[in-house]
Residue, then its C-alpha position, 0 to 999 in steps of 0.5 A: m509114485r508119491i509127491d509130497i508138497l510143502t506149503v504155508v497155505p495148504e488150502l490153496l491146493d485142496s481143489p486142484l489136487n483132488e479133482s479130475i485125473l488127479k483124483r482118479a489116479q489117487n483113488a486107483g492107487l497110482v499116485e499118492i499126493c500128500v500136502h504138508n503145512l510147514r507150520d506143523y514143523t516149526e518150533d516157534k510157539h506162534r507157529r511162525v515160519d517166516d521172519y524179516p530178511f537180514g540187510g533190511d530189505a522189504g518182505m518176509v522170508i521163509r526160515v530154514e528151520p521148518v523146511f529142514n525139519a519137514v524135509n528131514h522128517l520125510k526123508s526118514e521115512r523114504d528116499y526121494d529122487e528130487v527135492i524141487y523148489t518152485s522159483p521164478d529163477g528156476e529152470n523153465y518147465s517143459q514137457r520133457e522134464a514132466n516126462r522125466l519126473s513121471t518116471l521117478k518114485n518119490i518127489i518133494i515140492l517146496c512152494g515158495h512164498y513171501k519174499g522167498i526162502d532162506h538161501r541156505i535151503r536152496e544151497h543144502l536141501i534143494t536138488k532142482e529149481i523149477s519155474i513155470g514162466d517168466y512172471v511172479l505169483t503170490g506163492g508157489e502153490l499154483a506152480a506146484a499144482v501145475i507140476t503135479d498135474s503135468i506129472v500125474r496125467i502121464v503116469p501109466g493108467a492115469i488116463g483111460d486112453e494112454t495114447s492120448a497123452l502121448t499125442d499132446s502138444f510138446q511131447d515131440n517138440l511140436l504143437a498138436p494138430p487141430v482136432y474136430t468132432r461131430p457134426a462134420e459141418f456146422n454153420g457152413w464150417k467144415v471138418p477137413e475132408i482127410l479126417l473123414s476119409g478113413n485112411f488112417g495112414k494119410i490122416k497120420k501124415w496130414q496131422e504130422q504136416i499140420s503140427l509142423e506148420r503150426t509149430k513153425l508159425l506159432r512156436p518156432d522156438l520149439l524147433k531149435d532141437k529138431 
């Protein structure tokens, strides 16, 4: 799998994309993550990629030309399944969508910045818009890192124990059950006896019941599709 990220501040992505699971997945050849500076694709002699918006509104807007050049360059080298734009008015991101994206071969993620991007980019180059929440960030780089992390961690082989990712919260529209480890008692606080029983059938049923109860209490909206 390959993920190409287009941004005006690539430095923001250095650490998130090169540590922990993402680093191991890249080192193992499971995924290729390439960050591209949009300034490398502009024809402006000062390497500017933004300009004032028509209509006199405040703020700056990313121009069509550098994005068009970058996307065309990448598409000349390979086919892409999705060209994603990180946008506050995009589709709310979910585990279901992360699962779908993890099955694709090549993805481009364009990071929004400044006031936004020229709308013609959204009309003619973008195939999907994604929001990671109902709030505004300085730029889409953090959103791109979140999307990339959520995709890569469920690529087969990225996590040592692949069953761990399958039991994460939201995989089945339920919150994960609580987890415990040694010691079995600390400061008078005890681990539920069922988890110490060794009866894995009963443990599984307990976990399913607790997941359902926690979801009803904390995130009842997740149960709409169940």
